[in-house]
Backbone as JSON Lines, residues from 0, in Angstrom:
{"i":0,"aa":"M","n":[0.93,-1.21,-0.12],"ca":[-0.13,0.05,0.05],"c":[0.74,1.21,-0.06]}
{"i":1,"aa":"A","n":[1.87,1.21,0.67],"ca":[2.67,2.48,0.78],"c":[3.54,2.73,-0.54]}
{"i":2,"aa":"I","n":[3.84,1.69,-1.24],"ca":[4.41,1.89,-2.43],"c":[3.41,2.61,-3.55]}
{"i":3,"aa":"L","n":[2.31,2.04,-3.58],"ca":[1.26,2.58,-4.25],"c":[0.93,4.15,-4.16]}
{"i":4,"aa":"H","n":[1.06,4.32,-2.92],"ca":[0.7,5.7,-2.26],"c":[1.94,6.65,-2.95]}
{"i":5,"aa":"L","n":[3.24,6.19,-2.79],"ca":[4.35,6.87,-3.29],"c":[4.3,7.22,-4.66]}
{"i":6,"aa":"V","n":[4.06,6.18,-5.38],"ca":[3.86,6.18,-6.88],"c":[2.69,7.26,-7.37]}
{"i":7,"aa":"Y","n":[1.48,7.27,-6.58],"ca":[0.56,8.25,-6.8],"c":[0.94,9.68,-6.31]}
{"i":8,"aa":"C","n":[1.83,9.92,-5.26],"ca":[2.27,11.11,-4.93],"c":[3.29,11.57,-6.1]}
{"i":9,"aa":"E","n":[4.17,10.58,-6.49],"ca":[5.05,10.89,-7.64],"c":[4.38,11.59,-8.88]}
{"i":10,"aa":"Q","n":[3.44,10.72,-9.31],"ca":[2.6,11.26,-10.52],"c":[1.86,12.51,-10.2]}
{"i":11,"aa":"E","n":[1.41,12.95,-8.86],"ca":[0.91,13.85,-8.83],"c":[1.74,15.14,-8.86]}
{"i":12,"aa":"V","n":[3.16,15.0,-8.13],"ca":[4.12,15.94,-8.4],"c":[4.37,16.18,-9.79]}
{"i":13,"aa":"V","n":[4.54,15.21,-10.82],"ca":[4.84,15.43,-11.96],"c":[3.7,16.25,-12.79]}
{"i":14,"aa":"M","n":[2.54,15.93,-12.41],"ca":[1.31,16.7,-13.04],"c":[1.41,17.99,-12.57]}
{"i":15,"aa":"T","n":[1.77,18.43,-11.27],"ca":[1.83,19.77,-11.01],"c":[3.09,20.5,-11.46]}
{"i":16,"aa":"Q","n":[3.87,19.75,-11.64],"ca":[5.24,20.66,-12.32],"c":[4.85,20.85,-13.82]}
{"i":17,"aa":"L","n":[4.13,19.65,-14.32],"ca":[3.69,19.93,-15.91],"c":[2.68,21.13,-15.88]}
{"i":18,"aa":"S","n":[1.73,21.39,-15.15],"ca":[0.75,22.23,-15.14],"c":[1.51,23.38,-14.94]}
{"i":19,"aa":"H","n":[2.39,23.69,-14.06],"ca":[3.07,24.9,-13.92],"c":[3.95,25.25,-14.98]}
{"i":20,"aa":"T","n":[4.41,24.6,-15.61],"ca":[5.33,24.8,-16.73],"c":[4.47,25.17,-17.93]}
{"i":21,"aa":"V","n":[3.3,24.42,-18.25],"ca":[2.34,24.96,-19.22],"c":[1.87,26.49,-19.04]}
{"i":22,"aa":"A","n":[1.3,26.53,-17.73],"ca":[0.86,27.8,-17.31],"c":[1.77,28.99,-17.58]}
{"i":23,"aa":"Q","n":[3.13,28.74,-17.26],"ca":[3.93,29.72,-17.26],"c":[4.37,30.05,-18.74]}
{"i":24,"aa":"T","n":[4.47,28.81,-19.39],"ca":[4.45,29.19,-21.01],"c":[3.14,29.86,-21.67]}
{"i":25,"aa":"L","n":[2.26,29.62,-21.22],"ca":[1.02,30.39,-21.7],"c":[1.19,31.91,-21.34]}
{"i":26,"aa":"L","n":[1.56,32.13,-20.1],"ca":[1.75,33.53,-19.88],"c":[2.92,34.23,-20.22]}
{"i":27,"aa":"Q","n":[4.15,33.65,-20.62],"ca":[5.21,34.31,-21.34],"c":[4.93,34.41,-22.61]}
{"i":28,"aa":"A","n":[3.98,33.58,-23.16],"ca":[3.87,33.6,-24.67],"c":[2.65,34.97,-24.98]}
{"i":29,"aa":"G","n":[2.21,35.34,-23.93],"ca":[0.98,36.26,-24.14],"c":[-0.24,35.53,-24.59]}
{"i":30,"aa":"A","n":[-0.53,34.44,-24.2],"ca":[-1.78,33.92,-24.54],"c":[-2.92,34.01,-23.47]}
{"i":31,"aa":"V","n":[-2.31,34.34,-22.36],"ca":[-3.43,34.64,-21.32],"c":[-3.75,36.4,-21.29]}
{"i":32,"aa":"V","n":[-4.89,36.58,-21.42],"ca":[-5.23,38.14,-21.45],"c":[-6.39,38.29,-20.33]}
{"i":33,"aa":"L","n":[-6.16,39.4,-19.6],"ca":[-7.01,39.9,-18.47],"c":[-7.87,41.06,-18.95]}
{"i":34,"aa":"R","n":[-9.15,41.21,-18.96],"ca":[-9.74,42.39,-19.31],"c":[-10.91,42.27,-18.28]}
{"i":35,"aa":"P","n":[-10.76,42.55,-17.14],"ca":[-11.7,42.89,-16.1],"c":[-12.95,43.79,-16.22]}
{"i":36,"aa":"D","n":[-12.47,44.95,-16.93],"ca":[-13.48,45.95,-17.38],"c":[-14.33,45.81,-18.59]}
{"i":37,"aa":"A","n":[-13.57,44.75,-19.43],"ca":[-14.48,44.41,-20.77],"c":[-14.44,42.85,-21.04]}
{"i":38,"aa":"P","n":[-15.25,42.19,-20.13],"ca":[-15.12,40.8,-20.28],"c":[-15.25,40.28,-21.67]}
{"i":39,"aa":"F","n":[-14.72,39.19,-21.77],"ca":[-14.56,38.49,-23.1],"c":[-15.97,37.85,-23.15]}
{"i":40,"aa":"T","n":[-16.69,37.5,-24.36],"ca":[-17.76,36.66,-24.59],"c":[-17.5,35.42,-25.36]}
{"i":41,"aa":"F","n":[-17.56,34.24,-24.75],"ca":[-17.19,33.08,-25.39],"c":[-18.31,32.55,-26.45]}
{"i":42,"aa":"A","n":[-18.12,31.61,-26.96],"ca":[-18.99,31.05,-28.03],"c":[-20.22,30.48,-27.43]}
{"i":43,"aa":"S","n":[-20.35,30.19,-26.26],"ca":[-21.45,29.71,-25.34],"c":[-22.12,30.88,-24.82]}
{"i":44,"aa":"G","n":[-21.72,32.27,-24.85],"ca":[-22.53,33.32,-24.24],"c":[-21.78,33.64,-23.12]}
{"i":45,"aa":"M","n":[-21.17,32.77,-22.33],"ca":[-20.56,32.98,-21.24],"c":[-19.52,34.23,-21.43]}
{"i":46,"aa":"R","n":[-19.65,35.0,-20.17],"ca":[-18.71,36.17,-20.22],"c":[-17.45,35.96,-19.09]}
{"i":47,"aa":"S","n":[-16.26,36.44,-19.29],"ca":[-15.22,36.12,-18.39],"c":[-14.22,37.36,-18.68]}
{"i":48,"aa":"P","n":[-13.47,37.56,-17.45],"ca":[-12.4,38.52,-17.39],"c":[-11.21,37.96,-17.84]}
{"i":49,"aa":"I","n":[-11.0,36.85,-18.08],"ca":[-9.73,36.28,-18.36],"c":[-9.92,35.17,-19.43]}
{"i":50,"aa":"Y","n":[-9.16,35.38,-20.72],"ca":[-9.16,34.4,-21.78],"c":[-7.64,33.79,-22.06]}
{"i":51,"aa":"C","n":[-7.79,32.73,-22.68],"ca":[-6.4,31.99,-22.91],"c":[-6.61,31.87,-24.35]}
{"i":52,"aa":"D","n":[-5.84,32.74,-25.31],"ca":[-6.03,32.49,-26.6],"c":[-4.88,31.79,-27.09]}
{"i":53,"aa":"N","n":[-5.02,30.42,-27.21],"ca":[-4.23,29.4,-27.83],"c":[-3.83,29.59,-29.07]}
{"i":54,"aa":"R","n":[-4.34,30.41,-29.93],"ca":[-3.95,30.62,-31.17],"c":[-2.65,31.5,-31.39]}
{"i":55,"aa":"V","n":[-2.48,32.17,-30.22],"ca":[-1.11,32.9,-30.11],"c":[-0.03,31.74,-30.19]}
{"i":56,"aa":"L","n":[-0.15,30.51,-29.85],"ca":[0.92,29.59,-29.83],"c":[1.15,29.11,-31.23]}
{"i":57,"aa":"L","n":[0.15,29.27,-32.1],"ca":[0.23,28.89,-33.58],"c":[1.69,29.52,-34.2]}
{"i":58,"aa":"G","n":[2.03,30.69,-33.68],"ca":[3.04,31.37,-34.36],"c":[4.34,31.28,-33.48]}
{"i":59,"aa":"N","n":[4.4,30.68,-32.27],"ca":[5.27,30.53,-31.14],"c":[5.89,29.06,-31.03]}
{"i":60,"aa":"L","n":[6.75,28.74,-31.83],"ca":[7.38,27.42,-32.1],"c":[7.77,26.84,-30.54]}
{"i":61,"aa":"Q","n":[8.43,27.64,-29.69],"ca":[8.81,27.16,-28.58],"c":[7.88,26.76,-27.56]}
{"i":62,"aa":"A","n":[7.09,27.72,-27.46],"ca":[5.75,27.58,-26.52],"c":[4.85,26.51,-26.99]}
{"i":63,"aa":"R","n":[4.87,26.41,-28.37],"ca":[3.76,25.34,-28.89],"c":[4.33,23.92,-28.47]}
{"i":64,"aa":"R","n":[5.74,23.89,-28.56],"ca":[6.45,22.49,-28.19],"c":[6.05,22.08,-26.71]}
{"i":65,"aa":"V","n":[6.35,23.0,-25.88],"ca":[5.97,23.02,-24.45],"c":[4.67,22.28,-24.19]}
{"i":66,"aa":"V","n":[3.64,22.91,-24.86],"ca":[2.28,22.52,-24.73],"c":[1.84,21.0,-25.63]}
{"i":67,"aa":"V","n":[2.65,20.85,-26.93],"ca":[2.32,19.6,-27.42],"c":[3.04,18.48,-26.55]}
{"i":68,"aa":"Q","n":[4.19,18.63,-26.17],"ca":[4.76,17.83,-25.18],"c":[3.78,17.63,-24.04]}
{"i":69,"aa":"A","n":[3.37,18.41,-23.33],"ca":[2.36,18.25,-22.26],"c":[1.18,17.49,-22.6]}
{"i":70,"aa":"F","n":[0.54,17.81,-23.68],"ca":[-0.62,16.94,-24.32],"c":[-0.03,15.26,-24.38]}
{"i":71,"aa":"A","n":[1.24,15.42,-25.05],"ca":[1.74,13.97,-25.46],"c":[1.82,13.11,-24.13]}
{"i":72,"aa":"Q","n":[2.19,13.58,-23.02],"ca":[2.3,12.96,-21.61],"c":[0.87,12.4,-21.18]}
{"i":73,"aa":"H","n":[-0.23,12.72,-21.82],"ca":[-1.66,12.21,-21.33],"c":[-2.32,11.52,-22.38]}
{"i":74,"aa":"I","n":[-1.62,10.92,-23.37],"ca":[-2.23,10.24,-24.27],"c":[-2.62,8.87,-23.9]}
{"i":75,"aa":"G","n":[-1.78,8.05,-22.99],"ca":[-2.4,6.99,-22.15],"c":[-2.52,5.74,-23.22]}
{"i":76,"aa":"Q","n":[-3.35,5.21,-23.51],"ca":[-3.68,3.83,-24.36],"c":[-4.33,4.34,-25.51]}
{"i":77,"aa":"A","n":[-4.61,5.64,-25.88],"ca":[-5.31,6.0,-27.07],"c":[-4.92,5.4,-28.11]}
{"i":78,"aa":"E","n":[-5.59,4.99,-29.06],"ca":[-5.15,4.42,-30.49],"c":[-5.18,5.39,-31.59]}
{"i":79,"aa":"V","n":[-6.09,6.46,-31.24],"ca":[-6.37,7.53,-32.22],"c":[-6.67,8.83,-31.58]}
{"i":80,"aa":"L","n":[-6.24,9.85,-32.08],"ca":[-6.68,11.0,-31.4],"c":[-7.58,12.05,-32.43]}
{"i":81,"aa":"A","n":[-8.44,12.87,-31.66],"ca":[-9.25,13.44,-32.53],"c":[-9.64,14.97,-31.86]}
{"i":82,"aa":"G","n":[-10.06,15.6,-32.15],"ca":[-10.65,17.02,-31.73],"c":[-11.68,17.81,-32.55]}
{"i":83,"aa":"P","n":[-12.35,18.8,-31.92],"ca":[-13.57,19.46,-32.59],"c":[-12.72,20.33,-33.34]}
{"i":84,"aa":"A","n":[-13.47,20.54,-34.67],"ca":[-12.93,21.64,-35.62],"c":[-13.33,22.96,-34.95]}
{"i":85,"aa":"T","n":[-12.74,24.03,-35.29],"ca":[-11.43,24.13,-35.87],"c":[-10.19,24.45,-34.84]}
{"i":86,"aa":"G","n":[-10.26,24.97,-33.68],"ca":[-9.29,25.22,-32.93],"c":[-8.45,24.05,-32.58]}
{"i":87,"aa":"A","n":[-9.16,22.73,-32.16],"ca":[-8.21,21.67,-31.87],"c":[-7.55,20.97,-33.0]}
{"i":88,"aa":"I","n":[-7.73,21.38,-34.28],"ca":[-7.24,20.69,-35.42],"c":[-5.74,20.8,-35.59]}
{"i":89,"aa":"P","n":[-4.89,21.87,-35.16],"ca":[-3.39,21.8,-35.23],"c":[-2.95,21.14,-33.99]}
{"i":90,"aa":"W","n":[-3.6,21.18,-32.85],"ca":[-3.27,20.63,-31.74],"c":[-3.17,19.01,-31.88]}
{"i":91,"aa":"V","n":[-4.39,18.55,-32.28],"ca":[-4.43,17.1,-32.48],"c":[-3.47,16.65,-33.48]}
{"i":92,"aa":"A","n":[-3.17,17.47,-34.72],"ca":[-2.24,17.08,-35.7],"c":[-0.79,17.06,-34.97]}
{"i":93,"aa":"W","n":[-0.29,18.02,-34.37],"ca":[0.92,17.99,-33.75],"c":[1.23,16.74,-32.63]}
{"i":94,"aa":"V","n":[0.35,16.75,-31.92],"ca":[0.37,15.7,-30.77],"c":[0.25,14.27,-31.5]}
{"i":95,"aa":"S","n":[-0.66,14.1,-32.49],"ca":[-0.6,12.66,-33.12],"c":[0.75,12.38,-33.91]}
{"i":96,"aa":"E","n":[1.28,13.43,-34.54],"ca":[2.56,13.22,-35.21],"c":[3.58,12.72,-34.18]}
{"i":97,"aa":"L","n":[3.64,13.45,-33.01],"ca":[4.82,13.18,-32.04],"c":[4.53,11.83,-31.56]}
{"i":98,"aa":"C","n":[3.34,11.34,-31.31],"ca":[3.1,10.07,-30.8],"c":[2.86,9.0,-31.57]}
{"i":99,"aa":"G","n":[2.91,9.32,-32.99],"ca":[2.65,8.4,-34.06],"c":[1.44,7.68,-34.29]}
{"i":100,"aa":"L","n":[0.31,8.51,-33.98],"ca":[-0.88,8.15,-33.98],"c":[-1.75,8.51,-34.87]}
{"i":101,"aa":"P","n":[-2.74,7.9,-35.55],"ca":[-3.66,8.49,-36.37],"c":[-4.41,9.7,-35.8]}
{"i":102,"aa":"M","n":[-4.97,10.53,-36.74],"ca":[-6.04,11.51,-36.07],"c":[-7.17,11.9,-36.97]}
{"i":103,"aa":"A","n":[-8.06,12.36,-36.34],"ca":[-9.5,12.83,-36.98],"c":[-9.67,14.33,-36.35]}
{"i":104,"aa":"Y","n":[-10.63,14.63,-37.13],"ca":[-11.44,16.09,-36.48],"c":[-12.78,15.74,-36.6]}
{"i":105,"aa":"V","n":[-13.56,16.48,-35.79],"ca":[-14.92,16.42,-35.52],"c":[-15.64,17.62,-36.15]}
{"i":106,"aa":"R","n":[-16.56,18.06,-36.96],"ca":[-17.23,18.89,-37.37],"c":[-18.49,19.24,-36.2]}
{"i":107,"aa":"S","n":[-19.01,20.43,-36.08],"ca":[-20.0,20.6,-35.3],"c":[-21.28,19.83,-36.03]}
{"i":108,"aa":"E","n":[-21.41,19.52,-37.19],"ca":[-22.24,18.81,-38.01],"c":[-21.88,18.38,-39.42]}
{"i":109,"aa":"A","n":[-22.38,17.46,-39.88],"ca":[-21.84,17.09,-41.25],"c":[-21.96,17.98,-42.15]}
{"i":110,"aa":"K","n":[-21.22,17.95,-43.38],"ca":[-21.33,18.88,-44.2],"c":[-22.35,18.7,-45.11]}
{"i":111,"aa":"A","n":[-22.93,19.86,-45.75],"ca":[-23.93,19.84,-46.76],"c":[-23.48,19.53,-48.27]}
{"i":112,"aa":"H","n":[-22.13,19.35,-48.18],"ca":[-21.52,19.18,-49.7],"c":[-20.67,18.21,-49.64]}
{"i":113,"aa":"G","n":[-19.7,17.83,-50.66],"ca":[-18.75,16.75,-50.86],"c":[-19.35,15.39,-50.34]}
{"i":114,"aa":"R","n":[-18.59,14.89,-49.26],"ca":[-18.92,13.5,-48.79],"c":[-19.87,13.45,-47.68]}
{"i":115,"aa":"G","n":[-20.31,14.73,-47.34],"ca":[-21.14,15.07,-46.42],"c":[-20.91,14.43,-45.05]}
{"i":116,"aa":"Q","n":[-19.66,14.59,-44.54],"ca":[-19.23,13.88,-43.42],"c":[-18.88,14.69,-42.16]}
{"i":117,"aa":"Q","n":[-19.23,14.43,-40.99],"ca":[-18.9,15.22,-39.71],"c":[-17.63,14.94,-39.38]}
{"i":118,"aa":"I","n":[-17.04,13.48,-39.69],"ca":[-15.74,13.28,-39.09],"c":[-14.69,12.95,-40.16]}
{"i":119,"aa":"E","n":[-13.44,13.65,-40.23],"ca":[-12.74,13.62,-41.13],"c":[-11.41,12.79,-40.67]}
{"i":120,"aa":"G","n":[-10.94,12.09,-41.47],"ca":[-9.6,11.46,-41.04],"c":[-9.55,9.94,-40.73]}
{"i":121,"aa":"A","n":[-8.93,9.53,-39.71],"ca":[-8.65,8.31,-39.28],"c":[-10.15,7.52,-39.22]}
{"i":122,"aa":"D","n":[-10.15,6.1,-39.37],"ca":[-11.42,5.19,-39.31],"c":[-11.34,5.08,-37.74]}
{"i":123,"aa":"L","n":[-12.57,5.68,-36.89],"ca":[-12.57,5.38,-35.57],"c":[-13.25,4.17,-34.96]}
{"i":124,"aa":"A","n":[-13.79,3.45,-35.97],"ca":[-14.71,2.11,-35.32],"c":[-13.82,1.24,-34.56]}
{"i":125,"aa":"G","n":[-14.29,1.03,-33.16],"ca":[-13.55,0.05,-32.33],"c":[-12.22,0.52,-31.88]}
{"i":126,"aa":"R","n":[-11.84,1.48,-32.16],"ca":[-10.69,2.18,-31.6],"c":[-10.75,2.98,-30.47]}
{"i":127,"aa":"R","n":[-9.89,2.96,-29.47],"ca":[-9.69,3.76,-28.28],"c":[-9.36,5.08,-28.83]}
{"i":128,"aa":"L","n":[-10.07,6.19,-28.28],"ca":[-10.01,7.49,-28.98],"c":[-9.86,8.55,-27.87]}
{"i":129,"aa":"L","n":[-8.77,9.38,-27.94],"ca":[-8.85,10.57,-27.11],"c":[-9.15,11.73,-27.69]}
{"i":130,"aa":"L","n":[-9.98,12.38,-27.04],"ca":[-10.53,13.73,-27.75],"c":[-9.46,14.84,-26.82]}
{"i":131,"aa":"L","n":[-8.91,15.75,-27.79],"ca":[-8.39,16.97,-27.34],"c":[-9.0,18.06,-27.92]}
{"i":132,"aa":"E","n":[-9.06,19.21,-27.05],"ca":[-9.83,20.46,-27.05],"c":[-8.52,21.44,-27.0]}
{"i":133,"aa":"D","n":[-8.56,22.8,-27.51],"ca":[-7.85,23.82,-27.37],"c":[-8.12,24.55,-26.22]}
{"i":134,"aa":"T","n":[-9.48,24.96,-25.99],"ca":[-9.9,25.66,-24.97],"c":[-11.43,25.26,-24.79]}
{"i":135,"aa":"V","n":[-11.66,25.07,-23.28],"ca":[-12.84,24.72,-22.97],"c":[-13.41,25.58,-21.96]}
{"i":136,"aa":"S","n":[-14.66,26.21,-22.12],"ca":[-15.64,27.07,-21.32],"c":[-16.74,26.08,-20.52]}
{"i":137,"aa":"T","n":[-17.68,25.78,-21.26],"ca":[-18.73,24.98,-20.94],"c":[-18.6,23.43,-21.16]}
{"i":138,"aa":"G","n":[-17.84,23.25,-22.17],"ca":[-17.51,21.9,-22.58],"c":[-18.53,21.26,-23.7]}
{"i":139,"aa":"A","n":[-19.23,22.44,-23.95],"ca":[-20.57,21.88,-25.13],"c":[-19.82,21.31,-26.27]}
{"i":140,"aa":"S","n":[-18.73,22.07,-26.88],"ca":[-18.08,21.51,-28.19],"c":[-17.4,20.23,-28.26]}
{"i":141,"aa":"V","n":[-16.88,20.07,-27.13],"ca":[-16.16,18.66,-26.87],"c":[-17.1,17.5,-26.31]}
{"i":142,"aa":"L","n":[-18.26,17.89,-25.7],"ca":[-19.24,16.85,-25.61],"c":[-19.9,16.47,-26.71]}
{"i":143,"aa":"K","n":[-20.44,17.44,-27.81],"ca":[-21.01,17.25,-29.08],"c":[-19.95,16.23,-29.84]}
{"i":144,"aa":"A","n":[-18.71,16.59,-29.97],"ca":[-17.75,15.6,-30.61],"c":[-17.65,14.46,-29.87]}
{"i":145,"aa":"A","n":[-17.84,14.28,-28.65],"ca":[-17.8,13.03,-28.06],"c":[-18.88,12.08,-28.75]}
{"i":146,"aa":"E","n":[-20.21,12.88,-28.63],"ca":[-21.4,12.19,-29.2],"c":[-21.07,11.57,-30.5]}
{"i":147,"aa":"A","n":[-20.48,12.38,-31.41],"ca":[-20.45,12.12,-32.83],"c":[-19.41,11.03,-32.86]}
{"i":148,"aa":"V","n":[-18.19,10.79,-32.15],"ca":[-17.27,9.64,-32.09],"c":[-17.66,8.39,-31.78]}
{"i":149,"aa":"R","n":[-18.69,8.5,-30.71],"ca":[-19.39,7.29,-30.16],"c":[-20.41,6.88,-31.2]}
{"i":150,"aa":"S","n":[-20.85,7.6,-31.94],"ca":[-21.65,7.32,-33.23],"c":[-21.21,6.65,-34.1]}
{"i":151,"aa":"A","n":[-19.83,7.01,-34.31],"ca":[-18.88,6.33,-35.37],"c":[-18.2,5.05,-34.74]}
{"i":152,"aa":"S","n":[-18.6,4.7,-33.48],"ca":[-18.22,3.56,-32.97],"c":[-16.74,3.59,-32.37]}
{"i":153,"aa":"A","n":[-16.36,4.93,-32.01],"ca":[-15.07,5.01,-31.37],"c":[-15.24,4.56,-29.75]}
{"i":154,"aa":"R","n":[-14.28,4.21,-29.17],"ca":[-14.38,3.96,-27.8],"c":[-13.57,5.07,-26.91]}
{"i":155,"aa":"L","n":[-14.35,5.83,-26.19],"ca":[-13.67,6.92,-25.33],"c":[-13.18,6.45,-24.15]}
């Protein structure tokens, strides 16, 4: 029992250090913006005085690498990575490349043209899938994506 507790504590310390590193990276890159006098309005309609604009990292290779490495440490037993369009697409691509895993992305609804698909990329049927998201406020978009990948027979 003591060994399990020690392992758990060590994992917790690693997680805390990783979280601190990512937070510091986001702050240094200018991704975290505070506007207490003019709150941001999210797609959900929720308002907040703080916003984490992860798109800032698209042009910051060093910061992006830190975040991609952090995501990669949490892949676990995933066989395929996916995320909601559009914000998660680059993150899913970078992490899947680093981890050697196939990827997919999930639209909010099926296209009305072309092949009419909601999910693009890897075949998800029967595979253990991990959904990545770049920003979460209410979780609505990732929950909608989870519903879509379950309909495609992925295992979350």
